[in-house]
C-alpha positions as CSV (number, residue, x, y, z in Angstrom):
1,M,19.6,16.8,-3.3
2,E,18.8,14.4,-0.4
3,P,17.4,15.9,2.8
4,D,19.6,15.8,5.9
5,F,18.0,14.2,8.9
6,Y,19.4,15.5,12.1
7,T,17.0,13.8,14.5
8,L,15.2,10.5,14.7
9,Q,11.9,12.4,14.8
10,G,12.7,14.2,11.5
11,F,13.6,10.9,9.9
12,M,10.4,9.1,11.2
13,T,8.2,12.0,10.0
14,H,9.7,11.8,6.5
15,V,9.3,8.0,6.4
16,K,5.7,8.3,7.6
17,G,4.9,10.8,4.9
18,V,6.4,8.6,2.2
19,I,4.4,5.6,3.5
20,Y,1.2,7.6,3.4
21,V,1.8,8.5,-0.2
22,L,2.5,4.9,-1.1
23,M,-0.6,3.7,0.7
24,A,-2.8,6.2,-1.1
25,G,-1.3,5.2,-4.4
26,G,-2.0,1.6,-3.6
27,L,-5.6,2.3,-2.6
28,V,-6.1,4.0,-6.0
29,G,-4.0,1.7,-8.1
30,I,-5.2,-1.7,-6.9
31,P,-8.9,-1.1,-7.9
32,L,-7.9,0.4,-11.2
33,F,-5.7,-2.6,-12.0
34,W,-8.5,-5.0,-10.9
35,K,-10.9,-3.2,-13.2
36,F,-8.4,-3.5,-16.0
37,L,-8.1,-7.3,-15.4
38,A,-11.8,-7.9,-15.0
39,G,-12.6,-5.8,-18.1
40,R,-10.7,-8.3,-20.3
41,D,-13.0,-11.2,-19.3
42,E,-15.5,-12.4,-21.8
43,K,-19.1,-11.6,-21.1
44,K,-21.0,-14.7,-19.9
45,R,-24.1,-15.5,-21.7
46,T,-27.4,-15.5,-19.8
47,Y,-30.1,-17.6,-21.4
């Protein structure tokens, strides 16, 4: 069930919490995705 927001402060606090969770997910997900992409590259030969 959706939470009822009775005040602007309650709404802003909820939105702020959701944004923090999304930012934390991005900070963890972006490096993992980059590692996945870079891991597929062929190893360059060094002579």
